[in-house]
Residue, then its C-alpha position, 0 to 999 in steps of 0.5 A: m720953898k722947894a725947887y723941883l728939877l724935872y728932867n729925862q734920864a740919860t740925856p745931855a740935860q741930866r748932867l746940867v740938871e745935876d750940876l744945877e741941883a748941887r749949886l742950889k743946895e750950895a745956896t741953901v735952896d731945897t731941891e728934888l730931882v724928878d725923872a720926867d718918866s716917873p709917875h710923879g714927873i708925868q703928874m707934875a708935868e701935866t698939873y703945871d703944863v710943863l711941855a719942855r724938859p729940863a724944867v725947874i718948878l719953884m713951889s711955895n710951901e703952900g704947894t703953889p708954883v711960884k715960877i716955872w722955867e722950861g727947856m735948856d734955853d730957859m734954865p735959870l741962874v742960881t741966883d734968880v732961884s735963890y732970890l725967889a726961894h728966900q723971899 
């Protein structure tokens, strides 16, 4: 599984997402930072109806979303993402 971390650059959320990415990598979760304003970020937000940033989209190896967390108040714990990613 892979966790996509969707965020807007140059915002307070950027630091939060970068810290989350580092901690997820320590927990051996495959991650990718995605700028929400990039073509890839816009496509992801539209495809998975992500309305709030930052967001974490945990995807299965087949490309289907397992879980989506949206907004600063809903950011997941590393243990939650790691548990789901290693099932």
